[in-house]
C-alpha positions as semicolon CSV with decimal commas, in nm:
position;residue;x (nm);y (nm);z (nm)
1;M;1,803;-2,941;-4,825
2;S;2,094;-3,152;-4,688
3;S;1,971;-3,385;-4,395
4;N;2,320;-3,343;-4,257
5;S;2,209;-2,999;-4,149
6;F;1,958;-3,114;-3,885
7;R;2,247;-3,335;-3,730
8;I;2,281;-3,293;-3,356
9;P;2,598;-3,418;-3,168
10;V;2,547;-3,691;-2,914
11;Y;2,796;-3,712;-2,655
12;N;2,669;-3,991;-2,458
13;D;3,031;-4,205;-2,471
14;F;3,166;-3,938;-2,198
15;T;3,075;-3,984;-1,827
16;S;3,346;-3,888;-1,543
17;P;3,510;-4,197;-1,360
18;F;3,449;-3,939;-1,050
19;L;3,069;-3,879;-1,092
20;P;2,929;-3,984;-0,752
21;T;2,653;-4,213;-0,680
22;P;2,345;-4,100;-0,530
23;T;2,458;-4,289;-0,196
24;E;2,780;-4,123;-0,194
25;M;2,614;-3,791;-0,245
26;A;2,397;-3,853;0,058
27;N;2,718;-3,959;0,266
28;I;2,879;-3,663;0,182
29;R;2,608;-3,441;0,296
30;V;2,552;-3,636;0,627
31;M;2,918;-3,598;0,683
32;S;2,907;-3,227;0,616
33;R;2,617;-3,133;0,816
34;R;2,753;-3,316;1,140
35;G;3,123;-3,208;1,089
36;I;3,280;-3,587;1,062
37;L;3,563;-3,664;0,840
38;P;3,617;-3,968;0,705
39;P;3,920;-4,196;0,833
40;D;4,077;-4,188;0,488
41;T;4,039;-3,860;0,316
42;S;4,283;-3,952;0,010
43;V;3,944;-4,017;-0,193
44;L;3,813;-3,642;-0,132
45;N;4,174;-3,529;-0,224
46;R;4,170;-3,699;-0,554
47;I;3,823;-3,553;-0,627
48;I;3,903;-3,229;-0,566
49;T;4,201;-3,227;-0,767
50;A;4,047;-3,402;-1,087
51;A;3,752;-3,172;-1,041
52;P;3,844;-2,871;-1,271
53;F;4,010;-3,109;-1,531
54;E;3,668;-3,319;-1,563
55;L;3,446;-3,002;-1,534
56;A;3,644;-2,877;-1,826
57;R;3,563;-3,189;-2,026
58;Y;3,181;-3,141;-1,987
59;D;3,216;-2,764;-2,064
60;L;3,340;-2,836;-2,425
61;P;3,039;-3,026;-2,536
62;I;2,795;-2,848;-2,364
63;Q;2,920;-2,525;-2,539
64;T;2,911;-2,702;-2,860
65;L;2,555;-2,831;-2,783
66;Q;2,462;-2,450;-2,677
67;R;2,546;-2,324;-3,018
68;E;2,357;-2,592;-3,205
69;L;2,057;-2,512;-2,986
70;D;2,087;-2,138;-3,026
71;R;2,131;-2,198;-3,426
72;L;1,805;-2,439;-3,414
73;I;1,608;-2,168;-3,177
74;D;1,691;-1,888;-3,434
75;E;1,617;-2,105;-3,750
76;R;1,321;-2,223;-3,611
77;T;1,185;-1,857;-3,548
78;I;1,308;-1,734;-3,907
79;L;1,079;-2,024;-4,048
80;A;0,793;-1,942;-3,808
81;S;0,790;-1,617;-3,930
82;Y;0,828;-1,699;-4,284
83;S;0,545;-1,938;-4,270
84;S;0,315;-1,647;-4,103
85;D;0,403;-1,401;-4,414
86;C;0,335;-1,694;-4,638
87;R;-0,004;-1,764;-4,491
88;S;-0,051;-1,388;-4,462
89;L;-0,010;-1,349;-4,838
90;L;-0,241;-1,609;-4,936
91;A;-0,517;-1,501;-4,635
92;P;-0,863;-1,452;-4,819
93;V;-0,882;-1,102;-4,702
94;R;-0,582;-1,022;-4,963
95;R;-0,785;-1,134;-5,267
96;L;-1,067;-0,876;-5,184
97;S;-1,107;-0,646;-5,434
98;D;-1,055;-0,256;-5,365
99;E;-1,441;-0,229;-5,374
100;L;-1,499;-0,506;-5,103
101;L;-1,261;-0,351;-4,886
102;V;-1,425;-0,003;-4,903
103;E;-1,766;-0,136;-4,798
104;I;-1,599;-0,302;-4,509
105;F;-1,393;0,009;-4,395
106;D;-1,709;0,211;-4,448
107;L;-1,894;-0,023;-4,202
108;C;-1,612;0,003;-3,971
109;R;-1,728;0,368;-3,857
110;P;-1,750;0,375;-3,508
111;W;-2,113;0,445;-3,337
112;G;-2,195;0,785;-3,326
113;L;-1,981;0,915;-3,602
114;F;-2,301;1,045;-3,779
115;E;-2,501;1,176;-3,490
116;I;-2,516;1,472;-3,296
117;T;-2,632;1,406;-2,917
118;E;-2,567;1,494;-2,584
119;N;-2,383;1,190;-2,472
120;I;-2,089;1,250;-2,682
121;T;-1,771;1,308;-2,508
122;P;-1,452;1,529;-2,528
123;A;-1,250;1,222;-2,630
124;Q;-1,486;1,093;-2,891
125;E;-1,545;1,428;-3,048
126;A;-1,138;1,436;-3,092
127;A;-1,185;1,099;-3,260
128;R;-1,449;1,196;-3,502
129;V;-1,284;1,499;-3,606
130;S;-0,967;1,340;-3,663
131;Q;-1,133;1,047;-3,824
132;R;-0,916;0,835;-3,589
133;H;-1,079;0,475;-3,731
134;L;-0,976;0,575;-4,080
135;L;-0,623;0,660;-3,954
136;Q;-0,594;0,343;-3,725
137;L;-0,715;0,125;-4,023
138;A;-0,463;0,293;-4,268
139;E;-0,172;0,188;-4,049
140;V;-0,234;-0,194;-4,081
141;C;-0,070;-0,241;-4,425
142;C;0,056;-0,034;-4,755
143;N;-0,257;-0,187;-4,927
144;W;-0,507;-0,065;-4,693
145;H;-0,324;0,257;-4,664
146;R;-0,331;0,305;-5,023
147;V;-0,747;0,194;-5,010
148;I;-0,811;0,433;-4,754
149;M;-0,626;0,745;-4,857
150;G;-0,724;0,680;-5,212
151;T;-1,107;0,646;-5,162
152;P;-1,295;1,008;-5,102
153;R;-1,605;0,800;-4,999
154;L;-1,477;0,702;-4,689
155;W;-1,404;1,064;-4,595
156;S;-1,722;1,208;-4,683
157;V;-1,871;1,221;-4,308
158;I;-1,800;1,532;-4,154
159;T;-1,938;1,591;-3,819
160;F;-1,868;1,877;-3,540
161;D;-2,002;1,930;-3,220
162;T;-1,896;2,282;-3,090
163;C;-2,054;2,214;-2,767
164;V;-1,785;1,991;-2,608
165;W;-1,476;2,199;-2,784
166;D;-1,442;2,360;-2,471
167;Q;-1,333;2,065;-2,292
168;C;-1,123;1,922;-2,590
169;L;-0,770;1,889;-2,540
170;A;-0,661;1,919;-2,869
171;P;-0,544;2,304;-2,954
172;Y;-0,794;2,453;-3,216
173;Y;-0,535;2,465;-3,481
174;K;-0,530;2,098;-3,479
175;I;-0,907;2,074;-3,526
176;I;-0,884;2,299;-3,823
177;G;-0,631;2,079;-3,968
178;S;-0,804;1,775;-3,927
179;L;-1,107;1,948;-4,109
180;Q;-0,863;2,040;-4,396
181;Y;-0,736;1,708;-4,428
182;S;-1,074;1,505;-4,421
183;L;-1,235;1,780;-4,683
184;S;-0,929;1,726;-4,924
185;R;-0,904;1,355;-4,898
186;G;-1,275;1,346;-4,997
187;R;-1,209;1,558;-5,315
188;D;-1,538;1,615;-5,495
189;H;-1,731;1,316;-5,346
190;H;-2,065;1,393;-5,199
191;L;-2,066;1,508;-4,830
192;T;-2,273;1,412;-4,526
193;L;-2,245;1,696;-4,297
194;R;-2,324;1,721;-3,901
195;L;-2,291;2,079;-3,723
196;A;-2,373;2,168;-3,385
197;I;-2,300;2,526;-3,312
198;S;-2,330;2,621;-2,949
199;K;-2,360;2,996;-2,805
200;D;-2,203;2,898;-2,504
201;F;-1,852;2,808;-2,721
202;H;-1,664;3,114;-2,678
203;N;-1,451;3,089;-2,959
204;K;-1,640;3,262;-3,249
205;P;-1,354;3,298;-3,455
206;L;-1,325;2,922;-3,477
207;I;-1,662;2,889;-3,564
208;R;-1,610;3,135;-3,851
209;N;-1,333;2,960;-3,965
210;V;-1,507;2,619;-3,977
211;V;-1,826;2,757;-4,145
212;Q;-1,632;2,914;-4,367
213;L;-1,430;2,609;-4,500
214;L;-1,755;2,403;-4,485
215;C;-1,894;2,658;-4,726
216;S;-1,608;2,638;-4,966
217;H;-1,742;2,261;-5,030
218;A;-2,115;2,375;-5,005
219;H;-2,124;2,228;-5,361
220;R;-2,066;1,905;-5,201
221;W;-2,339;1,872;-4,970
222;R;-2,576;1,582;-4,964
223;N;-2,700;1,527;-4,637
224;A;-2,674;1,801;-4,389
225;Y;-2,775;1,804;-4,035
226;I;-2,742;2,146;-3,871
227;W;-2,815;2,261;-3,486
228;S;-2,794;2,563;-3,335
229;D;-2,905;2,756;-3,063
230;D;-2,705;3,087;-3,163
231;G;-2,924;3,218;-3,476
232;P;-2,768;3,162;-3,774
233;P;-2,403;3,104;-3,810
234;Q;-2,163;3,452;-3,961
235;D;-2,105;3,337;-4,351
236;L;-2,295;3,069;-4,367
237;S;-2,430;3,273;-4,686
238;L;-2,155;3,176;-4,842
239;A;-2,301;2,827;-4,900
240;S;-2,616;3,046;-5,114
241;G;-2,637;2,902;-5,469
242;K;-2,367;2,632;-5,439
243;L;-2,619;2,358;-5,286
244;G;-2,674;2,190;-5,633
245;Q;-2,651;1,832;-5,468
246;L;-2,804;1,891;-5,163
247;R;-3,112;1,616;-5,098
248;I;-3,170;1,584;-4,751
249;L;-3,164;1,880;-4,505
250;H;-3,252;1,847;-4,119
251;L;-3,275;2,137;-3,940
252;N;-3,295;2,174;-3,562
253;V;-3,285;2,571;-3,592
254;E;-3,513;2,921;-3,568
255;W;-3,385;3,118;-3,880
256;E;-3,679;3,279;-4,007
257;S;-3,636;3,446;-4,319
258;I;-3,296;3,307;-4,378
259;D;-3,296;3,198;-4,764
260;V;-2,928;3,011;-4,815
261;F;-3,120;2,685;-4,856
262;L;-3,378;2,859;-5,142
263;D;-3,177;2,764;-5,428
264;A;-3,156;2,416;-5,387
265;P;-3,280;2,264;-5,696
266;N;-3,222;1,876;-5,573
267;L;-3,348;1,913;-5,236
268;R;-3,613;1,632;-5,168
269;E;-3,611;1,575;-4,780
270;L;-3,681;1,799;-4,504
271;R;-3,666;1,698;-4,149
272;F;-3,734;1,970;-3,872
273;K;-3,754;2,064;-3,521
274;G;-3,871;2,389;-3,398
275;E;-4,142;2,652;-3,454
276;V;-4,280;2,617;-3,791
277;G;-4,344;2,972;-3,803
278;N;-3,938;3,045;-3,776
279;L;-3,839;2,803;-4,062
280;P;-3,591;2,919;-4,297
281;R;-3,695;3,011;-4,674
282;L;-3,722;2,675;-4,842
283;P;-3,799;2,541;-5,196
284;W;-4,118;2,363;-5,074
285;S;-4,269;2,277;-5,401
286;Q;-3,944;2,024;-5,432
287;I;-3,967;1,862;-5,098
288;Q;-4,085;1,462;-5,122
289;I;-4,027;1,385;-4,781
290;C;-4,117;1,594;-4,482
291;K;-4,088;1,497;-4,103
292;Y;-4,169;1,761;-3,821
293;M;-4,081;1,717;-3,483
294;G;-4,265;1,925;-3,246
295;N;-4,059;2,148;-3,032
296;N;-4,307;2,255;-2,715
297;T;-4,494;2,466;-2,971
298;N;-4,805;2,660;-2,844
299;R;-4,951;2,664;-3,185
300;A;-4,985;2,306;-3,280
301;Q;-5,207;2,395;-3,567
302;L;-4,888;2,532;-3,745
303;P;-4,780;2,174;-3,878
304;L;-5,083;2,173;-4,073
305;S;-4,976;2,497;-4,273
306;S;-4,662;2,328;-4,359
307;L;-4,890;2,030;-4,531
308;L;-4,981;2,306;-4,777
309;L;-4,622;2,441;-4,808
310;A;-4,527;2,101;-4,897
311;S;-4,782;2,055;-5,177
312;N;-4,584;1,818;-5,336
313;A;-4,458;1,576;-5,054
314;L;-4,531;1,235;-5,062
315;E;-4,459;1,128;-4,733
316;F;-4,507;1,286;-4,418
317;T;-4,434;1,235;-4,067
318;L;-4,569;1,439;-3,769
319;C;-4,410;1,420;-3,419
320;L;-4,635;1,601;-3,155
321;D;-4,731;1,653;-2,814
322;L;-5,061;1,765;-2,809
323;R;-5,127;1,751;-2,437
324;E;-5,117;2,091;-2,349
325;H;-5,246;2,255;-2,677
326;V;-5,635;2,322;-2,734
327;L;-5,663;2,328;-3,118
328;P;-5,960;2,528;-3,270
329;V;-6,271;2,314;-3,428
330;A;-6,154;2,306;-3,798
331;G;-6,535;2,371;-3,937
332;D;-6,492;2,398;-4,294
333;S;-6,093;2,487;-4,287
334;T;-5,883;2,181;-4,325
335;A;-5,561;2,138;-4,458
336;S;-5,562;1,932;-4,776
337;S;-5,253;1,738;-4,913
338;H;-5,175;1,486;-5,166
339;M;-4,932;1,289;-4,984
340;E;-4,951;0,932;-5,009
341;T;-4,791;0,839;-4,682
342;L;-4,865;0,981;-4,284
343;T;-4,702;0,899;-3,995
344;L;-4,844;1,050;-3,676
345;H;-4,633;1,036;-3,360
346;L;-4,885;1,172;-3,110
347;A;-4,911;1,233;-2,734
348;A;-5,237;1,344;-2,610
349;D;-5,436;1,320;-2,296
350;D;-5,752;1,422;-2,431
351;P;-5,918;1,219;-2,739
352;D;-6,094;1,562;-2,851
353;T;-5,778;1,688;-2,934
354;T;-5,684;1,386;-3,148
355;G;-6,027;1,409;-3,325
356;R;-5,975;1,783;-3,381
357;F;-5,663;1,722;-3,526
358;F;-5,791;1,485;-3,752
359;D;-6,087;1,691;-3,843
360;A;-5,850;1,954;-3,982
361;L;-5,700;1,714;-4,212
362;T;-5,836;1,611;-4,581
363;L;-5,573;1,368;-4,747
364;P;-5,753;1,248;-5,079
365;S;-5,460;1,066;-5,207
366;L;-5,305;0,890;-4,896
367;K;-5,205;0,513;-4,927
368;S;-5,032;0,440;-4,586
369;F;-5,178;0,576;-4,233
370;D;-4,957;0,516;-3,932
371;I;-5,073;0,651;-3,601
372;E;-4,840;0,545;-3,295
373;P;-4,726;0,705;-2,982
374;L;-4,471;1,001;-2,949
375;D;-4,218;0,748;-2,780
376;D;-4,214;0,448;-2,554
377;T;-4,259;0,654;-2,220
378;D;-4,558;0,837;-2,362
379;P;-4,900;0,719;-2,279
380;L;-5,066;0,588;-2,624
381;P;-5,295;0,821;-2,793
382;I;-5,684;0,734;-2,777
383;F;-5,803;0,678;-3,156
384;P;-6,102;0,897;-3,215
385;L;-6,300;0,655;-3,412
386;Q;-6,593;0,916;-3,547
387;N;-6,320;1,175;-3,655
388;F;-6,144;0,918;-3,831
389;L;-6,466;0,776;-4,010
390;A;-6,555;1,158;-4,113
391;L;-6,152;1,190;-4,226
392;A;-6,178;0,858;-4,452
393;N;-6,531;0,953;-4,594
394;R;-6,392;1,322;-4,667
395;S;-6,089;1,191;-4,798
396;H;-6,247;0,861;-4,983
397;F;-6,015;0,637;-4,800
398;S;-6,246;0,362;-4,947
399;T;-6,059;0,386;-5,260
400;H;-5,704;0,435;-5,193
401;L;-5,594;0,346;-4,852
402;L;-5,390;0,034;-4,840
403;R;-5,195;0,015;-4,512
404;L;-5,285;0,106;-4,130
405;K;-5,107;0,098;-3,841
406;L;-5,268;0,145;-3,520
407;H;-5,062;0,151;-3,214
408;A;-5,319;0,324;-3,001
409;I;-5,600;0,312;-2,759
410;V;-5,889;0,157;-2,942
411;T;-6,156;-0,153;-2,851
412;D;-6,210;-0,446;-3,116
413;T;-6,566;-0,315;-3,167
414;D;-6,409;0,037;-3,284
415;L;-6,159;-0,149;-3,503
416;L;-6,405;-0,332;-3,680
417;L;-6,614;-0,033;-3,748
418;C;-6,269;0,153;-3,880
419;L;-6,188;-0,153;-4,110
420;G;-6,545;-0,157;-4,242
421;S;-6,462;0,192;-4,422
422;L;-6,135;0,063;-4,587
423;P;-6,227;-0,225;-4,830
424;R;-5,911;-0,141;-5,058
425;L;-5,687;-0,222;-4,732
426;E;-5,407;-0,474;-4,772
427;N;-5,152;-0,421;-4,508
428;L;-5,284;-0,397;-4,135
429;V;-5,049;-0,345;-3,849
430;I;-5,231;-0,352;-3,484
431;V;-5,005;-0,326;-3,150
432;E;-5,253;-0,368;-2,846
433;A;-5,148;-0,171;-2,544
434;R;-4,951;-0,335;-2,257
435;L;-5,144;-0,474;-1,959
436;S;-4,923;-0,208;-1,768
437;D;-5,071;0,079;-1,964
438;D;-5,357;0,209;-1,744
439;E;-5,622;0,321;-1,971
440;M;-5,637;-0,059;-2,123
441;D;-5,639;-0,263;-1,807
442;G;-5,768;-0,572;-1,923
443;M;-5,863;-0,441;-2,288
444;A;-5,782;-0,648;-2,607
445;V;-5,793;-0,580;-2,965
446;I;-5,706;-0,905;-3,135
447;T;-6,025;-1,107;-3,044
448;D;-6,231;-1,356;-3,140
449;T;-6,459;-1,108;-3,244
450;L;-6,240;-0,952;-3,449
451;L;-6,112;-1,287;-3,607
452;R;-6,461;-1,397;-3,679
453;A;-6,513;-1,079;-3,871
454;L;-6,158;-1,168;-4,077
455;L;-6,312;-1,522;-4,173
456;V;-6,348;-1,584;-4,482
457;V;-6,691;-1,775;-4,521
458;D;-6,789;-1,957;-4,881
459;G;-6,565;-1,754;-5,102
460;I;-6,667;-1,441;-4,924
461;A;-6,460;-1,201;-4,716
462;P;-6,666;-0,907;-4,561
463;L;-6,395;-0,741;-4,421
464;I;-6,093;-0,619;-4,553
465;P;-6,104;-0,888;-4,858
466;R;-5,750;-0,801;-5,006
467;L;-5,564;-0,849;-4,682
468;N;-5,226;-0,994;-4,762
469;Y;-4,994;-0,894;-4,473
470;F;-5,110;-0,885;-4,098
471;D;-4,879;-0,774;-3,811
472;V;-5,024;-0,783;-3,461
473;T;-4,844;-0,722;-3,118
474;S;-5,084;-0,880;-2,897
475;R;-5,155;-1,027;-2,524
476;L;-5,310;-1,352;-2,711
477;E;-5,624;-1,320;-2,581
478;F;-5,797;-1,505;-2,902
479;S;-5,840;-1,878;-2,978
480;D;-5,568;-2,030;-3,168
481;S;-5,767;-2,264;-3,348
482;L;-5,975;-1,934;-3,506
483;F;-5,669;-1,795;-3,574
484;A;-5,564;-2,070;-3,765
485;E;-5,906;-2,073;-3,924
486;V;-5,848;-1,722;-4,044
487;V;-5,515;-1,811;-4,203
488;K;-5,661;-2,106;-4,385
489;S;-5,942;-1,899;-4,501
490;R;-5,732;-1,590;-4,611
491;I;-5,462;-1,809;-4,793
492;A;-5,745;-1,973;-4,988
493;H;-5,874;-1,622;-5,086
494;L;-5,575;-1,501;-5,169
495;K;-5,538;-1,792;-5,397
496;R;-5,851;-1,696;-5,570
497;L;-5,779;-1,316;-5,629
498;D;-5,423;-1,329;-5,716
499;G;-5,220;-1,658;-5,740
500;S;-4,940;-1,508;-5,697
501;M;-5,028;-1,349;-5,355
502;I;-4,864;-1,513;-5,050
503;F;-5,052;-1,433;-4,707
504;D;-4,781;-1,272;-4,461
505;I;-4,824;-1,303;-4,091
506;C;-4,595;-1,142;-3,816
507;L;-4,708;-1,232;-3,478
508;W;-4,555;-1,079;-3,182
509;W;-4,679;-1,166;-2,826
510;E;-4,591;-1,111;-2,458
511;H;-4,471;-1,364;-2,243
512;G;-4,422;-1,474;-1,891
513;E;-4,677;-1,433;-1,625
514;P;-5,007;-1,328;-1,667
515;F;-4,939;-1,418;-2,020
516;R;-5,043;-1,738;-2,168
517;E;-4,832;-1,899;-2,471
518;L;-4,915;-1,990;-2,829
519;S;-4,989;-2,355;-2,877
520;R;-4,752;-2,592;-3,022
521;E;-5,021;-2,729;-3,234
522;F;-5,083;-2,401;-3,398
523;I;-4,687;-2,301;-3,439
524;D;-4,671;-2,637;-3,600
525;Y;-4,959;-2,544;-3,844
526;L;-4,815;-2,214;-3,966
527;T;-4,439;-2,387;-4,002
528;D;-4,597;-2,655;-4,205
529;L;-4,790;-2,383;-4,431
530;A;-4,476;-2,178;-4,466
531;A;-4,282;-2,529;-4,542
532;R;-4,531;-2,570;-4,842
533;D;-4,481;-2,205;-4,949
534;E;-4,827;-2,120;-4,884
535;L;-4,767;-1,867;-4,604
536;L;-4,491;-1,627;-4,479
537;F;-4,481;-1,597;-4,129
538;S;-4,250;-1,434;-3,850
539;I;-4,340;-1,500;-3,500
540;A;-4,162;-1,383;-3,159
541;K;-4,214;-1,367;-2,797
542;V;-4,155;-0,994;-2,657
543;H;-4,077;-0,948;-2,347
544;T;-4,277;-0,677;-2,107
545;C;-4,208;-0,602;-1,760
546;V;-4,544;-0,551;-1,590
547;E;-4,579;-0,370;-1,228
């Protein structure tokens, strides 16, 4: 490119001889304000006469320079745009493979796309029905449009909540159109379905159309959540016999005697909320993971019957509120299951109720046992030590239980007795009650008493000798130096048992008044062990508001 193209004309040789000085400008303005004429007006007349010619002499270079300025501005704009396009063409995002783009787009799903919640708004419902997030991404460029429209996986989540459809501004034919569009884009990719059907929604023909359309793709259902307060929707039977890919079924319904899901050869996981007696017919022998969330049932013993139904389940979670239920004394009649993992989320204000619940179980293959409150706002369950010891003896926990989590009301003395019956334990998680919990005011579990029992002395571990993971949430009512001694002795003990095993500690504690802090020496000691690859540890403060 020639350097002449950047030559800008220079007009500094021209200056009008009539151009006034600052003093002359000031004098003429003073005379104008005062209305005074100079003695000799011929100078003014010469200036007035010459001004048009002199101004024209200025206009020519101004117009020339303006054209040159406009050209430079236009060329600069073009070059900036061209440079931006070149930079965009070489941007790292353009070098991403289609597979990575799909992963990123999949992570762009808006929160709530999968969930049926009471907080969904009509606008959010309309957005997820139309898969608006995908349509917006597809508008970025032709390549993104090609990837999004050509990847069935991205269209494999369908969520409908008829509870808010009456408030949606979109006409119903657009709802059906959006559903058809998403299903067609998903082609034969397996489908995640979330469906909520409300009896308050007046447009029953629309629900029938939606159910028929979804059932025509029943062969793609992989993960299905169905909520209904209006009984089984009409035409749901169209899915019967087509559920060959269904693996996870989440039901919040009471459809006794419905057998739509009975022929689902790959169904492995069941989540259910409602009356156990009103469960639809299911292939119980196939279920490997089962979660039951109580629904104010008046027959709390019924969840135990489901343990027998899911005879091959390996993982089981029970979420039960036992505060208003009186369980019968089990006697010799207990529910036996060969599950390997049991998580109990319990709310119970009577320790005898929890105890009788334990008495009703026999778990001869259990490897992991978690006991936790129903949720963060519920009181902690009281740990029934004697009932647990009887369950442990009846189920032979001493030979196979490897993990125990206790987030319950228990004393350090009772915890020692409990751990004494579990010599095979490797994984121990203890969550102490907060000081704000009335039942546990002033009572700590992780104390020097417990730590002394965990200390390995002369190569002998009197309590849970194979412990390799210790996770505690504590108020730090113990000695840091004693805890350090336990860590040191356990590291050496594990090396003797198995040179490849590393002791793993997770320590969480409340901070702020009235709680103390861990000493800097103790933290530095753990850090040094971790730096030498002798210890894995995580520590963090947990803020708790105490009234």
